[in-house]
C-alpha positions in Angstrom: 0.0 -0.1 0.0 1.5 3.3 -1.1 1.7 6.1 1.9 -1.5 8.2 1.9 -2.2 11.5 3.5 -5.7 12.7 3.7 -6.5 16.3 3.8 -9.9 18.6 3.8 -11.3 16.1 6.2 -13.9 16.7 8.7 -14.2 15.1 12.3 -17.3 13.2 11.2 -15.5 11.4 8.3 -14.5 7.5 9.0 -11.1 8.0 8.0 -10.7 10.5 11.3 -12.8 8.5 13.7 -11.3 4.8 13.0 -8.2 3.5 13.8 -6.2 2.7 10.5 -3.4 0.3 10.3 -1.1 1.1 7.6 1.1 4.0 6.2 -2.1 6.7 6.5 -2.1 10.0 8.0 -5.0 12.6 8.4 -3.9 16.0 8.1 -6.2 18.6 9.9 -5.3 22.2 10.2 -5.6 23.9 13.6 -5.3 27.1 15.4 -5.2 26.3 19.2 -3.4 23.5 20.9 -6.6 22.9 22.6 -8.5 22.1 19.4 -5.8 19.3 18.6 -6.1 17.8 22.1 -10.1 17.7 22.1 -10.0 16.2 18.6 -7.5 13.6 19.1 -9.0 12.4 22.3 -12.6 12.4 20.6 -12.2 8.7 19.5 -13.0 5.2 21.2 -9.7 4.3 20.2 -6.3 5.3 21.7 -3.5 2.9 20.8 -0.8 5.4 19.9 -0.3 9.3 18.9 2.4 11.2 17.5 3.1 14.8 17.4 5.6 17.0 15.8 6.9 20.1 17.4 10.2 22.0 18.0 8.8 23.4 21.5 9.7 20.6 23.9 7.2 22.3 26.6 4.6 22.1 24.2 5.5 18.4 23.6 5.3 17.4 27.4 2.1 19.4 27.8 0.4 17.9 24.8 1.7 14.2 25.4 0.4 14.2 28.9 -3.2 15.1 27.8 -3.3 12.7 25.1 -5.4 9.4 25.7 -3.0 7.0 24.1 -0.8 4.3 25.4 2.1 5.5 23.4 3.0 9.1 22.3 5.9 9.7 20.1 7.4 13.0 19.6 9.0 13.8 16.3 9.0 10.2 15.2 6.6 7.5 15.0 6.4 3.6 16.0 9.6 3.7 17.7 9.4 0.8 20.0 11.7 0.0 22.7 11.2 -3.4 24.6 11.8 -2.1 28.0 8.6 0.1 27.3 5.1 -1.2 27.4 2.9 -1.0 24.3 -0.7 -0.8 24.5 -3.6 1.6 24.2 -6.6 3.2 25.9 -10.3 2.8 25.3 -11.1 0.2 22.6 -7.4 -0.4 22.0 -6.9 -1.1 25.8 -6.3 -4.8 25.7 -3.4 -5.6 27.7 0.1 -4.3 27.4 3.0 -5.9 25.5 6.7 -5.5 26.0 8.1 -4.1 29.1 7.4 -5.6 32.7 3.6 -4.7 32.3 3.5 -7.5 29.7 3.8 -10.3 32.7 0.2 -9.6 33.4 -0.8 -10.9 30.1 0.7 -14.1 31.1 -0.4 -14.4 34.7 -3.4 -14.4 37.0 -3.4 -13.2 40.4 -5.0 -15.5 43.2 -5.4 -15.1 47.1 -5.7 -18.1 49.1 -6.8 -17.5 53.0 -6.5 -20.4 55.4 -7.6 -20.7 58.9 -5.4 -23.0 61.1 
């Protein structure tokens, strides 16, 4: 599949509303930082997000407010096996990688015995 960038989109379009796996990006212009955060969080998904900026303070501020399991700044899909990977909302089905992945393969049980 060829990399594709969609422009002239509106918030009600499925290309904006759904989680797409592939070399696809949706470009939506914005004026205020708050617009971006609200638009990015207005979804039932939340696996990953990416933002590009030269302003490190903005990167930290926006990343902390995005409802996504992974947020990449000035890069995309940079995985590290020491960091957990998984999402929020409908994309929240466990965590892969990192120590949190142990939860996928274990089940906690408490046993109390009166002697």
